[in-house]
N, C-alpha and C positions, 0 to 999 in steps of 0.2 A: 517536506511533505507532511501532510496531516494524517495521523493514524499510526498505530504501532502494529507492525506486522505480526509480532508475537501475540499480542492481545487478540488480533483478528483470527490468527490460527487457533487460539484457544477457543474462540467462539465457534469456529468450524468444527472442532472436536466436540464441543457441547451439542451442536446441532446434530451431528452424526450419532452421538449417544442417545439423544432424545428420539431420533428416528428408530434406533434399535429398541428403545423402551416401548415406543408406541406399537411397533410390530409385535413385540413380545406380548403386550396387553391384548392385541387382537387375537393372537394365537391362543392365549389363556382363555379369553372369552369364548371362543369357538370350542375349545377343548372342554371347558366346564359345562357348556350347554350340551355337548354330545355325551358327556359323562353322567348326565342326570338320570338316564334310564326312563325317562318319561316318554310315553307314546300317545298317539292320537293326533287329531287334526290341530288342536291347540299347540301341541308340542312341535309339530311340523311347521306351523306358522311362526312359532317363536324361533326355531332353528333358522328359518329363512330370513327372518328379521335380524337375527344376530349375525348371520353370514353377511347380510347387506351392511350392517354397521361395522363389522370387521373390515370389509372392503373399503369403507370410508376411512377407517383408521390407517389402513395400509396406504391409501392414497395420501393421507396427511403425512405419513412417514416418508413417502417418496418426495413430497414437496420440501420436507426438511433436507433431504439429500440434495435436491436441486439448489436450495438456498445455500447449503454448505459449499457446494461446488462453485457457485457464483462468488461467495465470500472469499474462498480460497484464491480465485483468480484476482479479486480485488487486492487481497493481501500481497500477492506476488507483484502486482503492479505498483503498489505503495512502496514495497521494498526496492523495486527497480528504480523508481523515481527518487527515492531517498539516496540511493547510491549515485545516481546521476547528479543530484544536488551536491552531495559531498565532493564529487569529482570536480565540478565547476567551482565550487567554493574554494577548494584547495588550489586549483589552478590560478584563480584570481588572486588569492593571498600570495602565491609565489610571484605572480606578475607584479603585484604591488611592492613586494620586498625587493625584487630586482630593479624596478623603476626607481624606488627610493635610493638604492645603492648608487645607481647611475647618476641620479640627480644630485646626491651628496658629493660625488666625485666632481661633477660639473661646478657645483657651488664652491668647492675647495680649490679647484684649479681651472678658472675660466679660460686660461690661455691654452688648455689642452685641446679645446675644440677650435679648429681654424675658422669655422663659420660662426656668425652671430647666432645666439640661441634661438632667435625668432625664425631663422631659416633652417633650423635643424629638425628634420621630420622625426628623428628618434626622440629628441627632447620634447617635441609636441606630443608624441604618443605617450611619453612618460608622464607629462602633465595631465593628460586625459586619464591615464591609469590611476595616478595619485589622487585625482579629483573624484574618482568613482565612489559613489555612496553605496556601501555594501548593505544588502538586505540583512535582516536578522539571521543568525545561524539556522540552517535547515529550512529556510523559507522557500516557497516555490518560485519566488521572483529570481532566484539564482539561475533558473532554467532559461530565463530570457535576458540574462546579463549581456550587455554589449560593451566589451572592453577590448582595446587594441591588443592583439596577440593572443586572444582567446580562441 
């Protein structure tokens, strides 16, 4: 599967840290405005405007958190699919090895099988397994692999 869950999780951490930074900036902006000691209508208008802008900053920080949550879910799904791919890939490799061993035994001792090879379902399955063209390692096509015995 495509994507590295560790890299994605580091991006989650970065988004969460940015959210904290933006919230901190909003708090600093409001605190500095309040600390000016300025009074009057213009001062009150500025405080209202700063409070409005700080609200926008906090909303942006909340969106960072939403994005981080979504990215974390994606990272978990990538990790789950990568594990599923590895499982199928290993099972197919095991099936190919087992089929190869059985085929080698049949080739070495054709008399061991009482039936002709063409009527032996196990031999037919082994030929299908051995003919399977494996996708590249880690490729998502492993998830749709159709191999006898899988």
